C-alpha positions in Angstrom: -29.4 16.3 -24.1 -29.2 19.6 -23.0 -30.4 19.2 -19.9 -28.1 15.8 -18.9 -25.2 18.0 -19.9 -26.0 20.9 -17.4 -26.6 17.6 -14.5 -22.6 16.5 -15.4 -20.6 18.9 -13.1 -23.2 19.2 -10.6 -22.9 15.1 -10.3 -19.2 15.3 -10.2 -18.6 17.7 -7.2 -21.5 16.1 -6.0 -19.0 12.6 -6.0 -16.2 13.9 -5.2 -17.2 16.5 -2.3 -18.6 12.6 -1.1 -15.8 10.8 -1.7 -13.8 12.1 1.2 -12.4 9.7 4.0 -9.9 10.5 6.2 -7.0 8.6 6.5 -7.3 6.1 9.9 -3.8 7.1 11.9 -3.0 9.8 10.8 -6.4 12.6 9.7 -5.5 13.6 6.5 -8.3 13.8 4.3 -7.8 11.7 0.8 -10.5 10.8 -2.1 -12.0 8.0 -2.6 -14.9 7.0 -4.9 -14.7 4.5 -6.5 -16.3 1.5 -3.1 -13.9 -0.5 -1.3 -15.9 -3.8 -2.4 -14.7 -3.2 -5.8 -10.9 -2.7 -5.5 -11.2 -5.5 -2.7 -13.0 -7.6 -5.4 -11.0 -6.2 -8.2 -7.4 -6.7 -6.3 -7.9 -9.8 -5.8 -8.5 -11.0 -9.2 -5.2 -9.6 -10.0 -3.3 -10.9 -6.7 -5.1 -14.6 -8.4 -4.0 -14.3 -12.0 -0.2 -13.4 -10.3 -0.2 -16.9 -8.6 -1.1 -18.0 -11.5 1.6 -16.3 -13.5 4.1 -16.9 -10.6 5.9 -19.0 -8.7 4.9 -19.3 -5.5 7.3 -20.6 -3.1 6.1 -23.1 -0.1 6.5 -25.1 2.6 10.0 -23.9 2.6 11.3 -22.3 5.8 11.1 -18.5 4.3 8.0 -18.9 3.1 6.6 -19.6 6.5 8.8 -17.2 8.0 7.0 -14.8 5.5 3.6 -16.3 6.4 4.5 -16.2 10.5 5.7 -12.3 10.4 2.6 -11.9 7.9 0.4 -13.3 11.0 1.6 -11.0 13.9 1.5 -8.1 11.6 -1.6 -8.8 10.6 -2.8 -8.4 14.5 -0.8 -5.8 15.4 -2.8 -3.8 13.1 -6.5 -4.8 14.8 -4.4 -4.4 18.2 -3.9 -0.7 16.8 -7.5 -0.1 16.2 -8.3 -1.3 19.1 -6.0 -0.1 21.8 -7.2 3.7 20.1 -10.8 2.9 19.7 -11.6 2.6 16.4 -13.1 -0.6 16.9 -15.4 0.4 13.9 -12.8 1.1 11.0 -10.8 -2.6 11.6 -9.6 -3.6 8.7 -11.9 -6.5 7.4 -9.7 -8.5 5.7 -9.3 -12.0 3.3 -5.9 -12.1 4.6 -3.3 -13.7 2.8 0.2 -14.3 2.8 2.8 -15.6 0.1 6.1 -15.5 -1.0 7.3 -15.5 -4.9 10.1 -16.6 -6.4 11.3 -13.5 -8.4 14.5 -12.5 -8.3 13.2 -8.6 -7.9 13.9 -7.3 -5.0 10.6 -6.0 -4.7 7.0 -6.7 -2.0 3.3 -5.7 -1.7 0.2 -5.6 -0.2 -3.5 -5.4 -2.4 -6.7 -4.3 -1.4 -8.0 -6.5 1.4 -4.9 -7.4 2.6 -3.2 -9.3 0.1 0.2 -9.3 0.7 3.3 -10.3 -1.8 7.4 -11.1 -1.1 9.4 -12.1 -4.2 12.7 -14.0 -2.9 14.3 -11.4 -4.7 13.7 -8.9 -1.1 15.4 -11.3 1.3 18.6 -11.0 0.9 18.3 -7.2 1.5 15.8 -7.7 4.3 18.6 -10.0 5.8 16.0 -11.4 9.3 12.3 -12.0 10.3 12.6 -7.9 11.3 14.0 -6.4 8.5 11.1 -8.4 7.2 8.2 -7.3 9.1 10.1 -4.1 8.4 8.7 -4.2 4.3 5.8 -6.1 5.5 4.7 -3.5 7.8 5.0 -0.6 5.4 3.3 -2.5 2.4 0.4 -3.2 4.9 0.4 -0.1 6.2 -0.4 1.0 2.3 -3.2 -1.1 2.4 -5.1 -0.2 5.5 -4.7 3.6 4.4 -6.4 3.0 1.4 -3.6 4.5 -0.6 -4.0 2.2 -3.7 -7.6 3.0 -3.9 -6.5 6.9 -3.2 -4.6 6.6 -6.1 -7.2 4.7 -8.5 -9.7 7.8 -7.1 -7.3 10.7 -8.3 -6.3 8.3 -11.6 -10.4 8.3 -12.1 -10.6 11.8 -10.5 -8.7 12.6 -14.0 -10.9 11.4 -16.3 -14.2 12.2 -15.2 -15.0 14.3 -18.4 -15.0 10.7 -20.0 -16.6 6.7 -19.7 -14.7 5.7 -17.3 -16.8 7.5 -14.4 -19.9 6.6 -15.7 -18.6 3.1 -15.9 -17.5 3.0 -12.6 -20.6 4.3 -11.3 -22.4 2.1 -13.1 -20.7 -1.1 -13.4 -17.4 -1.8 -15.8 -15.6 -4.8 -16.1 -13.1 -6.9 -14.5 -10.8 -6.5 -16.9 -11.0 -2.4 -16.6 -10.9 -2.6 -12.2 -8.5 -4.9 -12.6 -5.9 -2.6 -15.0 -6.6 0.4 -12.7 -6.0 -2.0 -10.0 -2.6 -2.7 -10.7 -1.6 1.5 -11.7 -3.2 2.5 -8.5 0.2 -0.1 -6.8 3.2 1.2 -8.9 2.5 -0.6 -12.1 2.9 1.9 -14.9 3.8 5.2 -13.0 4.2 7.8 -14.7 5.3 11.4 -13.8 2.6 14.2 -13.7 -0.7 14.6 -11.5 0.0 11.5 -9.1 3.4 11.8 -8.2 3.4 14.7 -5.3 0.3 12.0 -3.4 2.3 9.0 -4.5 4.9 10.2 -1.9 2.7 11.7 0.6 1.8 7.8 0.6 5.7 6.0 1.7 5.7 9.0 4.5 2.5 7.8 5.7 3.2 4.2 5.5 6.3 4.1 6.6 5.2 6.4 9.9 2.4 3.3 9.7 4.1 0.2 9.2 7.3 1.4 12.1 4.2 1.4 14.4 2.5 -1.9 13.0 6.4 -3.2 13.1 7.2 -2.4 17.1 3.5 -3.3 18.2 4.4 -7.1 16.5 7.5 -7.3 18.9 9.9 -6.2 16.2 12.6 -4.0 17.0 11.8 -1.0 14.3 15.6 -0.2 14.1 16.0 -2.7 11.7 13.9 -0.3 9.1 16.5 2.3 8.4 18.8 -1.0 8.2 17.5 -2.2 5.7 16.9 1.0 3.6 20.8 0.9 4.1 21.4 -2.1 2.8 19.0 -1.4 -0.4 21.7 1.5 -0.8 24.0 -0.5 -1.3 21.3 -3.4 -3.6 21.1 -0.3 -5.8 24.6 0.8 -5.8 23.3 4.1 -6.0 22.1 3.6 -9.3 19.3 5.2 -8.2 16.7 7.4 -10.5 17.0 11.6 -8.8 14.2 11.7 -6.6 12.3 14.9 -8.6 11.5 11.8 -11.4 10.7 9.3 -8.9 7.1 7.9 -6.9 9.8 7.1 -3.4 12.0 9.1 -1.8 16.2 8.6 -2.7 17.3 5.7 -0.5 19.2 7.8 1.8 15.7 10.4 2.4 13.9 7.3 3.4 16.7 6.1 6.1 16.4 9.9 7.5 13.0 10.6 7.6 12.6 6.7 9.5 14.7 7.8 12.0 12.8 11.0 12.9 9.7 8.5 13.3 12.0 6.5 15.7 11.3 7.7 18.7 7.1 7.2 18.6 7.8 3.6 16.8 10.3 2.9 19.8 7.1 3.9 22.7 5.2 0.8 21.6 8.3 -1.2 20.8 9.0 -0.5 24.6 5.4 -1.6 26.1 
């Protein structure tokens, strides 16, 4: 038993050191303990569960718009990797774009390209380019493995417990799915993960602008979406220092600063 305990710390350090990777478009190092295949499997389970609990809108103009914008963004992602000589890093996803009948102004993209848009978001996105701004941002989270990184960060804080052991030796579907939902913002709390979440948002803003521009959508629509979001919120945002997302005005300012780079892709 003493020998086993003496090996725990070296094992943990070796696990952390070998789990470092780079975000494809920014070069930032990130911690990815959880295997990508396991994250995709858990995301698929969570996505399927959501499709059972929420009404999926189909065969409508809005649903077709979500599908069409999603496919154009998918192609833009693949084109970006090809143009920058990263053929071996092109995301191998089983893309799926769903419109959910829900009044909340929300959207997400889970690992493996599982994209969800809530109908409550459409009045705020207002048009195809606005929708592309939001979908591009969410897709960027998946391409940059932010959900996987967030789950890995959460797991790294529990290395002394049973969670790491279960992941290394095989965990139950329910535990993995629960961790995935936390990784995508369900139950997010103020604490160690908060700074990383803001960093993720900044990365996704930049990458999303590039993706929408490459898909043929004017990136100047993105800050306008957040202007409309600010009007929708009516100034009732939580204080930025306790929010995992920047304030609407901060995001608008940052998007405008990123615009020159995005426009070079759009003008091509």
